[in-house]
C-alpha positions as CSV (number, residue, x, y, z in Angstrom):
1,M,35.4,9.5,15.7
2,P,38.0,8.6,18.2
3,V,36.3,5.3,18.9
4,V,36.1,4.4,15.2
5,E,39.8,5.4,14.7
6,S,40.7,3.2,17.7
7,V,38.8,0.2,16.4
8,W,40.3,0.6,13.0
9,S,43.8,1.1,14.3
10,P,46.4,-1.6,13.1
11,N,47.3,-2.1,16.8
12,A,43.7,-2.7,17.9
13,S,42.6,-6.2,19.0
14,G,39.5,-7.9,17.7
15,H,37.9,-7.7,14.3
16,G,37.6,-3.9,13.9
17,F,33.9,-3.8,14.5
18,F,32.1,-1.0,16.3
19,K,28.3,-0.8,16.3
20,G,28.4,3.0,16.1
21,T,30.5,3.2,13.0
22,S,27.6,3.8,10.6
23,A,26.2,6.5,12.9
24,C,29.6,8.2,13.0
25,L,30.0,8.1,9.2
26,S,26.5,9.3,8.4
27,A,26.7,12.1,11.0
28,L,30.0,13.4,9.4
29,F,28.2,13.3,6.0
30,A,25.1,15.1,7.3
31,A,27.4,17.8,8.9
32,G,29.1,18.4,5.6
33,R,32.5,17.3,7.0
34,Y,33.4,15.5,3.8
35,D,37.2,15.7,4.1
36,E,37.2,14.3,7.6
37,L,34.9,11.6,6.5
38,L,37.1,10.5,3.7
39,V,40.2,10.5,5.8
40,L,38.4,8.4,8.4
41,I,37.2,5.8,5.9
42,D,40.8,5.5,4.6
43,K,41.8,4.2,8.0
44,A,39.4,1.2,7.8
45,R,41.1,-2.2,7.8
46,F,39.0,-3.5,4.9
47,K,37.3,-2.0,1.9
48,W,33.7,-2.6,2.8
49,W,30.9,-1.0,0.8
50,H,28.7,-0.4,3.9
51,D,31.3,2.1,5.0
52,R,32.7,3.3,1.7
53,R,29.2,4.3,0.3
54,W,29.5,7.4,2.6
55,G,32.7,8.3,0.9
56,V,31.0,8.0,-2.5
57,Q,28.3,10.3,-1.3
58,A,30.8,12.7,0.1
59,L,32.8,13.0,-3.2
60,A,29.6,13.4,-5.2
61,A,28.4,16.2,-2.8
62,M,31.8,17.9,-3.3
63,G,31.2,17.9,-7.0
64,K,33.9,15.3,-7.7
65,K,31.5,12.9,-9.5
66,A,34.1,11.1,-11.7
67,E,36.2,10.5,-8.6
68,A,33.1,9.3,-6.7
69,I,32.5,6.7,-9.4
70,R,36.1,5.5,-9.3
71,Y,35.9,5.3,-5.5
72,A,32.8,3.2,-5.8
73,E,34.3,0.9,-8.4
74,E,37.3,0.4,-6.2
75,S,35.0,-0.7,-3.4
76,R,34.1,-3.9,-5.2
77,G,35.0,-7.1,-3.5
78,L,34.1,-10.8,-3.1
79,N,31.2,-10.1,-0.7
80,D,30.1,-6.6,-1.7
81,P,26.6,-6.0,-3.1
82,G,27.4,-5.2,-6.7
83,W,23.9,-4.0,-7.4
84,Q,24.2,-1.3,-4.7
85,I,27.5,-0.1,-6.2
86,A,25.9,0.0,-9.6
87,Q,22.9,1.9,-8.2
88,A,25.2,4.5,-6.7
89,C,27.2,5.0,-9.9
90,E,24.1,5.1,-12.0
91,A,22.6,7.8,-9.8
92,I,25.7,9.9,-10.1
93,L,25.8,9.7,-13.9
94,L,22.1,10.4,-14.2
95,S,22.5,13.5,-12.0
96,S,25.2,14.6,-14.4
97,G,23.0,14.3,-17.4
98,L,24.9,11.3,-18.7
99,A,22.0,9.0,-19.3
100,I,23.6,7.1,-22.1
101,D,26.7,6.3,-20.1
102,A,24.5,5.4,-17.1
103,Y,22.5,3.0,-19.2
104,R,25.4,1.4,-20.9
105,R,27.5,0.8,-17.8
106,Y,25.0,0.3,-15.0
107,A,21.3,0.0,-16.0
108,V,21.1,-3.8,-16.0
109,A,22.9,-4.4,-12.7
110,A,21.3,-1.4,-10.9
111,N,17.6,-2.2,-11.7
112,Q,17.2,-5.9,-10.9
113,G,13.6,-6.5,-9.9
114,T,11.9,-9.5,-8.3
115,T,11.0,-10.8,-11.8
116,N,12.5,-10.3,-15.3
117,L,9.4,-8.3,-16.3
118,A,9.8,-6.0,-13.3
119,T,13.5,-5.4,-14.3
120,F,12.5,-4.6,-17.8
121,R,9.8,-2.1,-16.7
122,A,12.1,-0.4,-14.2
123,I,14.7,0.2,-16.9
124,A,12.2,1.3,-19.5
125,K,10.7,3.8,-17.0
126,K,14.1,5.2,-16.0
127,Y,15.4,5.5,-19.6
128,P,12.5,6.6,-21.8
129,G,15.0,7.6,-24.5
130,V,16.1,4.1,-25.1
131,P,13.9,2.0,-27.4
132,P,12.2,-0.8,-25.5
133,E,13.5,-3.4,-28.0
134,Q,17.1,-2.3,-27.3
135,I,16.5,-2.6,-23.6
136,L,15.1,-6.0,-24.0
137,R,17.9,-7.2,-26.3
138,D,20.5,-5.9,-23.8
139,L,18.7,-7.7,-20.9
140,I,18.5,-10.9,-23.0
141,A,22.3,-10.7,-23.7
142,S,22.9,-10.4,-19.9
143,T,21.4,-13.9,-19.3
144,P,22.8,-16.2,-22.0
145,G,21.0,-19.5,-22.1
146,A,17.9,-18.2,-20.3
147,E,16.4,-16.2,-23.2
148,G,13.0,-17.7,-22.7
149,K,12.6,-16.1,-19.3
150,W,12.2,-12.7,-21.0
151,F,9.1,-13.8,-22.9
152,A,6.8,-12.0,-20.6
153,A,8.8,-8.8,-20.9
154,A,8.7,-8.9,-24.7
155,K,5.0,-9.6,-24.6
156,D,4.4,-6.7,-22.2
157,A,6.3,-4.4,-24.5
158,G,4.2,-5.5,-27.5
159,L,7.2,-7.1,-29.2
160,F,5.3,-10.2,-30.1
161,D,7.7,-11.4,-32.8
162,V,10.6,-11.1,-30.3
163,A,8.6,-12.9,-27.7
164,I,8.0,-15.9,-29.9
165,E,11.6,-15.9,-31.0
166,L,12.6,-16.2,-27.3
167,A,10.0,-18.9,-26.6
168,T,11.4,-21.1,-29.4
169,R,15.1,-20.5,-28.6
170,S,15.1,-21.3,-24.9
171,P,13.0,-23.1,-22.3
172,T,10.0,-21.0,-21.3
173,D,7.4,-21.9,-18.6
174,P,4.5,-23.6,-20.4
175,R,2.0,-21.9,-18.1
176,T,3.2,-18.5,-19.1
177,L,2.9,-19.5,-22.7
178,T,-0.6,-20.9,-22.3
179,R,-1.8,-17.8,-20.5
180,A,-0.5,-15.7,-23.4
181,A,-2.3,-18.0,-25.9
182,R,-5.5,-17.6,-24.0
183,D,-5.3,-13.8,-23.4
184,Y,-4.3,-13.0,-27.0
185,A,-6.4,-15.5,-28.9
186,E,-8.5,-12.8,-30.5
187,K,-6.5,-9.7,-30.6
188,Q,-3.1,-11.3,-31.7
189,S,-4.2,-14.6,-33.0
190,D,-0.9,-15.5,-34.8
191,F,1.0,-14.7,-31.6
192,A,-1.4,-16.8,-29.5
193,L,-1.1,-19.8,-31.8
194,A,2.7,-19.6,-31.8
195,A,2.7,-19.3,-28.0
196,G,0.3,-22.3,-27.6
197,L,2.5,-24.4,-29.9
198,A,5.6,-23.4,-28.0
199,A,3.9,-24.4,-24.8
200,L,3.2,-27.9,-26.2
201,H,6.8,-28.1,-27.3
202,W,8.3,-27.4,-23.9
203,I,5.7,-29.6,-22.2
204,S,6.9,-32.4,-24.4
205,R,10.5,-31.6,-23.4
206,G,9.7,-32.0,-19.7
207,Q,9.6,-28.3,-18.9
208,G,7.2,-26.9,-16.3
209,Y,6.2,-28.1,-12.9
210,E,3.4,-30.6,-12.4
211,I,1.8,-29.9,-15.8
212,T,-1.9,-30.9,-15.8
213,G,-4.3,-31.9,-18.5
214,G,-5.9,-28.5,-18.2
215,D,-2.6,-26.9,-19.2
216,V,-2.4,-29.1,-22.3
217,L,-6.0,-28.3,-23.2
C-alpha cells in the first residue's frame, strides 16, 4: 500500500504506474479490507476501470449495490471498456433480483458475442423471462442501418417472418441467405423461397464477397 500511495501521490514523478498495483488492490479486496481499498483507489490520479473495478466489487460486497453501480458508471471514460462496466453493473442488478432493470440497462452492452447470433443466444439464455422476439427487436434497434445482420439470429429463434423482414430491409450476406434457402427448402418452403429471392436481390446490388455461379444457382 505505501508504494501505491507514493506512486499516486500528486508530488510523485513519472506517470503514476506501479506493476504491483493490481496485486495490492486485489489483496485488499480478498482480505475484506473494503474501506481501505476505497480510500486507496480515491487517491489514484486518474479514473481507470482496471483499478476502480475493485472498488465496485468492494461496495457490492458491503451490500451497497446501488452505490456500486453509481461508482461503476462514474468510471466511464474515453478509453474505458464500456462492456466490462456494463457486465459488472448487470451482475449486481441480477444478484439483487432486478432482472428487468438489468436487461433494460445493460443486457445489450454486457453480452456482446463474436457474432450477432452469439449475442442473441447469450442474452436469451440469461433472460429466459424476456420473449425472444423482444430481445431480437431490441438488438436490432441497437444497430440502426445494419438490420440484415440479425437475419441468422431471427432464423435461429424460429422468427421466420422477422428474418425475411430484416433481409429485405437491409443488406444481408447472400451466402447466409442461400444457406437458409437450402436448409429450409422443405420444412419452411415459403421462408426458403423468400430467402433465396433476397439473396438474388443483394447479389444484384453488389453485396457479398466474390460471389460465384454456385451461389446464384
